[in-house]
FIDREN-308212 format. One line per 2 residues: number of its first residue (from 0); for each residue x, y, z of N, C-alpha, C. Coordinates in nm, 2 decimals. Layout:
N
NUM	X,Y,Z,X,Y,Z,X,Y,Z | ...
***
This chain:
195
0	22.50,6.58,2.66,22.43,6.69,2.74,22.27,6.71,2.67 | 22.28,6.69,2.54,22.13,6.69,2.48,22.08,6.57,2.47
2	21.96,6.56,2.50,21.90,6.41,2.50,21.84,6.39,2.35 | 21.86,6.28,2.29,21.81,6.27,2.16,21.70,6.19,2.18
4	21.58,6.23,2.10,21.45,6.15,2.10,21.47,6.04,2.01 | 21.43,5.93,2.04,21.42,5.82,1.96,21.27,5.79,1.92
6	21.18,5.82,2.01,21.04,5.79,1.99,20.98,5.90,1.93 | 20.91,5.87,1.82,20.83,5.97,1.75,20.68,6.00,1.83
8	20.65,5.91,1.92,20.52,5.94,1.98,20.55,6.06,2.08 | 20.64,6.08,2.15,20.66,6.21,2.24,20.64,6.34,2.16
10	20.69,6.33,2.04,20.68,6.47,1.96,20.53,6.48,1.92 | 20.46,6.38,1.88,20.34,6.40,1.83,20.23,6.46,1.95
12	20.25,6.40,2.07,20.19,6.45,2.18,20.19,6.60,2.19 | 20.31,6.65,2.18,20.33,6.80,2.18,20.25,6.86,2.10
14	20.25,6.83,1.96,20.18,6.88,1.85,20.03,6.88,1.89 | 19.97,6.76,1.95,19.83,6.76,1.97,19.79,6.86,2.08
16	19.86,6.87,2.18,19.84,6.97,2.30,19.84,7.10,2.23 | 19.92,7.16,2.15,19.93,7.27,2.08,19.82,7.29,1.99
18	19.78,7.20,1.93,19.65,7.20,1.84,19.53,7.22,1.90 | 19.51,7.16,2.04,19.38,7.17,2.11,19.39,7.31,2.18
20	19.49,7.36,2.24,19.52,7.50,2.28,19.48,7.60,2.16 | 19.52,7.58,2.06,19.48,7.65,1.92,19.34,7.66,1.91
22	19.28,7.53,1.90,19.13,7.53,1.88,19.05,7.60,1.98 | 19.10,7.57,2.09,19.02,7.64,2.23,19.02,7.81,2.20
24	19.15,7.86,2.17,19.16,8.00,2.14,19.06,8.04,2.03 | 19.05,7.97,1.92,18.98,8.00,1.82,18.83,8.01,1.85
26	18.78,7.91,1.95,18.65,7.90,1.97,18.61,8.02,2.07 | 18.69,8.05,2.17,18.67,8.16,2.25,18.67,8.29,2.17
28	18.76,8.31,2.07,18.76,8.42,1.99,18.62,8.43,1.91 | 18.57,8.31,1.85,18.46,8.31,1.78,18.33,8.36,1.85
30	18.33,8.30,1.98,18.22,8.32,2.08,18.22,8.47,2.11 | 18.35,8.53,2.14,18.36,8.68,2.18,18.31,8.75,2.07
32	18.36,8.72,1.93,18.31,8.79,1.83,18.16,8.80,1.81 | 18.11,8.70,1.82,17.97,8.67,1.80,17.91,8.77,1.90
34	17.93,8.77,2.03,17.87,8.85,2.13,17.88,9.00,2.09 | 18.01,9.04,2.04,18.03,9.18,2.01,17.94,9.21,1.89
36	17.94,9.13,1.79,17.86,9.14,1.66,17.71,9.16,1.72 | 17.66,9.09,1.80,17.54,9.09,1.85,17.50,9.22,1.92
38	17.58,9.25,2.01,17.57,9.38,2.09,17.58,9.50,1.99 | 17.66,9.50,1.90,17.68,9.61,1.81,17.55,9.63,1.73
40	17.49,9.51,1.70,17.36,9.52,1.63,17.25,9.57,1.70 | 17.25,9.53,1.82,17.14,9.58,1.92,17.15,9.74,1.95
42	17.28,9.78,1.97,17.32,9.92,1.99,17.27,10.00,1.86 | 17.30,9.95,1.75,17.28,10.03,1.64,17.14,10.05,1.62
44	17.04,9.94,1.65,16.89,9.95,1.64,16.85,10.03,1.73 | 16.90,10.03,1.85,16.84,10.12,1.95,16.89,10.26,1.92
46	17.00,10.29,1.87,17.05,10.44,1.82,16.95,10.49,1.70 | 16.93,10.39,1.61,16.82,10.44,1.49,16.67,10.48,1.57
48	16.64,10.39,1.64,16.51,10.43,1.73,16.51,10.54,1.78 | 16.62,10.59,1.86,16.63,10.71,1.93,16.64,10.82,1.83
50	16.71,10.81,1.75,16.73,10.91,1.63,16.61,10.96,1.57 | 16.51,10.85,1.52,16.39,10.86,1.46,16.29,10.94,1.58
52	16.29,10.88,1.70,16.20,10.96,1.79,16.25,11.12,1.81 | 16.38,11.14,1.81,16.42,11.28,1.85,16.37,11.37,1.71
54	16.39,11.30,1.60,16.38,11.37,1.47,16.22,11.41,1.46 | 16.13,11.30,1.51,15.99,11.33,1.52,15.95,11.44,1.62
56	16.02,11.44,1.74,15.98,11.53,1.83,16.02,11.69,1.77 | 16.14,11.68,1.69,16.17,11.81,1.65,16.10,11.86,1.52
58	16.07,11.77,1.43,16.01,11.80,1.30,15.86,11.80,1.30 | 15.79,11.72,1.39,15.66,11.72,1.38,15.59,11.82,1.47
60	15.58,11.94,1.42,15.52,12.06,1.48,15.39,12.09,1.42 | 15.29,12.14,1.52,15.16,12.19,1.49,15.18,12.35,1.48
62	15.12,12.39,1.36,15.14,12.54,1.35,14.98,12.59,1.36 | 14.98,12.70,1.45,14.85,12.77,1.47,14.84,12.88,1.36
64	14.73,12.85,1.27,14.72,12.94,1.18,14.64,13.07,1.22 | 14.54,13.04,1.30,14.46,13.16,1.35,14.38,13.12,1.49
66	14.36,13.21,1.57,14.28,13.18,1.69,14.18,13.30,1.72 | 14.06,13.23,1.74,13.94,13.33,1.76,13.87,13.29,1.88
68	13.84,13.40,1.96,13.76,13.38,2.09,13.61,13.41,2.06 | 13.52,13.33,2.11,13.39,13.37,2.12,13.35,13.45,2.24
70	13.31,13.56,2.24,13.27,13.64,2.35,13.11,13.62,2.39 | 13.09,13.61,2.53,12.95,13.59,2.58,12.96,13.65,2.72
72	12.86,13.74,2.75,12.85,13.82,2.86,12.98,13.87,2.91 | 13.06,13.93,2.83,13.19,14.01,2.87,13.31,13.92,2.89
74	13.30,13.79,2.85,13.42,13.71,2.88,13.43,13.60,2.75 | 13.55,13.56,2.71,13.57,13.47,2.61,13.54,13.33,2.68
76	13.41,13.25,2.62,13.39,13.15,2.68,13.43,13.01,2.58 | 13.49,13.06,2.46,13.53,12.94,2.39,13.64,13.00,2.29
78	13.75,12.92,2.26,13.87,12.96,2.20,13.87,12.84,2.07 | 13.87,12.91,1.96,13.89,12.81,1.84,14.02,12.84,1.76
80	14.11,12.72,1.77,14.23,12.74,1.70,14.23,12.67,1.56 | 14.26,12.74,1.46,14.28,12.66,1.33,14.43,12.62,1.32
82	14.45,12.49,1.32,14.60,12.44,1.31,14.62,12.37,1.20 | 14.74,12.36,1.15,14.81,12.27,1.04,14.91,12.21,1.08
84	14.98,12.12,1.01,15.10,12.07,1.04,15.19,12.15,0.97 | 15.31,12.13,1.04,15.43,12.23,0.96,15.49,12.14,0.86
86	15.56,12.22,0.79,15.63,12.14,0.67,15.73,12.06,0.70 | 15.73,11.93,0.64,15.80,11.82,0.67,15.77,11.73,0.77
88	15.66,11.77,0.83,15.60,11.68,0.95,15.53,11.54,0.89 | 15.55,11.44,0.99,15.47,11.32,0.95,15.32,11.37,0.97
90	15.23,11.27,0.93,15.08,11.29,0.95,15.07,11.31,1.11 | 14.98,11.40,1.14,14.94,11.42,1.29,14.82,11.38,1.31
92	14.79,11.31,1.43,14.66,11.26,1.47,14.62,11.33,1.59 | 14.53,11.44,1.59,14.48,11.50,1.72,14.42,11.42,1.81
94	14.36,11.31,1.78,14.30,11.22,1.87,14.39,11.17,1.97 | 14.52,11.16,1.94,14.63,11.12,2.04,14.70,11.22,2.10
96	14.65,11.36,2.07,14.71,11.46,2.14,14.66,11.51,2.26 | 14.73,11.58,2.34,14.68,11.65,2.45,14.72,11.79,2.45
98	14.64,11.87,2.53,14.64,12.01,2.53,14.65,12.04,2.68 | 14.76,12.11,2.73,14.77,12.16,2.87,14.74,12.30,2.88
100	14.62,12.33,2.93,14.57,12.45,2.94,14.61,12.53,3.09 | 14.68,12.63,3.08,14.72,12.71,3.21,14.68,12.85,3.18
102	14.61,12.89,3.31,14.59,13.04,3.30,14.61,13.09,3.47 | 14.60,13.21,3.50,14.62,13.25,3.65,14.53,13.20,3.75
104	14.42,13.15,3.68,14.32,13.07,3.79,14.29,12.94,3.75 | 14.34,12.87,3.65,14.30,12.73,3.62,14.41,12.66,3.55
106	14.41,12.53,3.56,14.50,12.46,3.49,14.42,12.31,3.46 | 14.44,12.27,3.33,14.37,12.13,3.30,14.44,12.10,3.20
108	14.45,11.95,3.20,14.51,11.86,3.06,14.39,11.82,3.00 | 14.38,11.85,2.88,14.26,11.82,2.79,14.30,11.71,2.68
110	14.22,11.62,2.66,14.22,11.52,2.56,14.11,11.54,2.45 | 14.14,11.48,2.33,14.04,11.49,2.22,13.90,11.44,2.25
112	13.79,11.50,2.22,13.67,11.45,2.25,13.55,11.57,2.24 | 13.45,11.56,2.30,13.37,11.67,2.28,13.42,11.79,2.39
114	13.41,11.91,2.33,13.46,12.02,2.42,13.40,12.04,2.54 | 13.47,12.03,2.65,13.42,12.04,2.79,13.54,12.08,2.88
116	13.51,12.06,3.01,13.62,12.07,3.11,13.75,12.01,3.10 | 13.73,11.88,3.03,13.85,11.79,3.03,13.87,11.76,2.89
118	13.82,11.81,2.79,13.84,11.77,2.64,13.83,11.90,2.56 | 13.89,11.87,2.43,13.88,11.97,2.33,13.83,11.91,2.22
120	13.74,11.98,2.14,13.68,11.93,2.03,13.76,11.96,1.91 | 13.75,11.88,1.79,13.81,11.90,1.67,13.71,11.88,1.56
122	13.73,11.97,1.45,13.62,11.96,1.33,13.71,12.01,1.21 | 13.70,11.95,1.09,13.77,11.98,0.98,13.73,12.09,0.92
124	13.84,12.18,0.86,13.80,12.29,0.78,13.81,12.24,0.63 | 13.70,12.22,0.57,13.71,12.17,0.44,13.64,12.01,0.44
126	13.72,11.94,0.34,13.66,11.79,0.35,13.76,11.69,0.39 | 13.86,11.74,0.46,13.95,11.64,0.53,13.90,11.56,0.66
128	13.99,11.51,0.74,13.96,11.42,0.84,13.93,11.54,0.94 | 13.85,11.50,1.05,13.83,11.57,1.19,13.95,11.57,1.27
130	14.04,11.47,1.26,14.15,11.46,1.37,14.28,11.44,1.30 | 14.29,11.39,1.17,14.42,11.36,1.12,14.45,11.46,1.01
132	14.58,11.52,1.02,14.63,11.61,0.93,14.75,11.54,0.84 | 14.72,11.49,0.73,14.81,11.43,0.65,14.88,11.50,0.54
134	14.82,11.61,0.51,14.88,11.70,0.39,14.90,11.83,0.45 | 14.98,11.91,0.39,15.02,12.05,0.43,14.89,12.13,0.42
136	14.81,12.12,0.33,14.70,12.19,0.32,14.58,12.16,0.40 | 14.57,12.04,0.50,14.48,12.02,0.58,14.48,12.11,0.70
138	14.34,12.15,0.74,14.35,12.25,0.84,14.21,12.19,0.95 | 14.25,12.19,1.06,14.14,12.13,1.15,14.12,12.26,1.28
140	14.00,12.27,1.30,13.95,12.36,1.42,13.97,12.29,1.53 | 14.04,12.34,1.63,14.06,12.29,1.77,13.95,12.37,1.87
142	13.86,12.32,1.91,13.78,12.41,2.01,13.79,12.38,2.16 | 13.82,12.48,2.23,13.85,12.48,2.37,13.74,12.55,2.45
144	13.66,12.49,2.54,13.56,12.55,2.62,13.61,12.61,2.75 | 13.65,12.75,2.73,13.71,12.81,2.85,13.61,12.82,2.96
146	13.49,12.85,2.92,13.38,12.87,3.05,13.39,12.74,3.14 | 13.39,12.63,3.09,13.40,12.50,3.17,13.53,12.49,3.24
148	13.64,12.54,3.19,13.78,12.52,3.26,13.79,12.62,3.35 | 13.75,12.75,3.32,13.77,12.87,3.42,13.66,12.87,3.52
150	13.54,12.83,3.48,13.44,12.84,3.58,13.31,12.72,3.58 | 13.21,12.75,3.58,13.11,12.66,3.60,13.03,12.62,3.45
152	13.07,12.68,3.35,13.02,12.66,3.23,12.90,12.78,3.19 | 12.88,12.85,3.28,12.78,12.97,3.26,12.84,13.08,3.18
154	12.74,13.15,3.11,12.78,13.26,3.05,12.88,13.36,3.12 | 12.99,13.41,3.08,13.06,13.51,3.15,13.17,13.46,3.23
156	13.18,13.32,3.24,13.27,13.27,3.33,13.41,13.20,3.26 | 13.43,13.27,3.13,13.54,13.21,3.07,13.66,13.31,3.09
158	13.75,13.34,2.99,13.87,13.45,3.02,13.80,13.58,3.01 | 13.82,13.67,3.09,13.77,13.80,3.09,13.87,13.88,3.01
160	13.83,14.02,2.99,13.92,14.10,2.90,14.06,14.13,2.98 | 14.15,14.12,2.90,14.29,14.14,2.95,14.36,14.01,3.02
162	14.30,13.91,3.03,14.35,13.79,3.07,14.42,13.69,2.97 | 14.51,13.61,3.02,14.59,13.52,2.93,14.58,13.38,2.96
164	14.62,13.29,2.87,14.63,13.15,2.91,14.72,13.09,2.81 | 14.78,12.98,2.85,14.92,12.93,2.77,14.85,12.78,2.74
166	14.84,12.75,2.60,14.79,12.65,2.56,14.94,12.55,2.51 | 14.96,12.44,2.56,15.06,12.36,2.54,15.02,12.22,2.47
168	15.04,12.22,2.33,14.98,12.12,2.23,15.09,12.02,2.24 | 15.07,11.89,2.28,15.17,11.77,2.27,15.09,11.66,2.17
170	15.15,11.65,2.05,15.10,11.55,1.95,15.16,11.40,2.00 | 15.13,11.31,1.92,15.16,11.16,1.94,15.29,11.12,1.95
172	15.39,11.21,1.87,15.53,11.17,1.89,15.59,11.24,1.99 | 15.53,11.33,2.08,15.58,11.41,2.18,15.63,11.56,2.15
174	15.62,11.58,2.02,15.64,11.71,1.99,15.57,11.81,2.05 | 15.61,11.93,2.10,15.53,12.02,2.18,15.52,12.16,2.10
176	15.40,12.21,2.10,15.38,12.35,2.05,15.31,12.42,2.15 | 15.36,12.57,2.18,15.30,12.64,2.29,15.24,12.76,2.22
178	15.12,12.80,2.25,15.05,12.90,2.19,14.99,12.98,2.32 | 15.02,13.11,2.32,14.96,13.19,2.41,14.83,13.26,2.37
180	14.72,13.24,2.46,14.60,13.31,2.42,14.60,13.46,2.50 | 14.58,13.56,2.44,14.57,13.69,2.50,14.45,13.76,2.45
182	14.36,13.77,2.56,14.22,13.83,2.54,14.25,13.98,2.54 | 14.20,14.05,2.44,14.22,14.20,2.44,14.16,14.27,2.57
184	14.23,14.39,2.58,14.19,14.46,2.71,14.04,14.50,2.70 | 14.00,14.53,2.60,13.85,14.57,2.57,13.77,14.49,2.49
186	13.66,14.44,2.51,13.60,14.34,2.43,13.49,14.42,2.35 | 13.45,14.54,2.39,13.39,14.62,2.32,13.25,14.59,2.26
188	13.17,14.49,2.31,13.06,14.45,2.25,13.07,14.37,2.14 | 13.18,14.32,2.11,13.20,14.23,1.99,13.17,14.08,2.02
190	13.12,14.01,1.93,13.10,13.88,1.94,13.22,13.77,1.93 | 13.32,13.82,1.86,13.42,13.75,1.82,13.56,13.83,1.84
192	13.66,13.77,1.89,13.78,13.86,1.91,13.91,13.76,1.87 | 14.01,13.83,1.81,14.13,13.75,1.78,14.20,13.75,1.91
194	14.25,13.61,1.96,14.33,13.58,2.08,14.46,13.54,2.04
***
């Protein structure tokens, strides 16, 4: 009933076939493991970059220390913001920042340059840089020419008494700071007002 193998060659061929299948399985497993390791490495790097970007957007904030409006012919024709970086922020470069100016009558996106209808000016308070805040003690004055944004740049064409504007400051990391400019209801012959 049972056949007896007398030749050793037949048994060797079965062993070689099993060995070839085993080696093929090991190779497929090695390739699959390599792909998984590479994919997980790429995903980890992408997750770290996304985490750093999100942390920058949350942590890199610009703080407005004070805001002053220059009054000319019954309207605020220039707004000066003294800004600093918030605690824990990375160095902030205002040359890469934008300010979105919005009021009831005008909207404009401003970039750093000479203050005008499409730009805001910067100057250092003290001996630091005119655009980069690297220390918590650094202060920069941001100048916005509201007379060019709200009107034609002539005296009295800025923000009138009681008017408001919203400034949305977006720095190089994408972090956003919103500041509301509120002109007092009465300018009362003053040259400067807190806004």
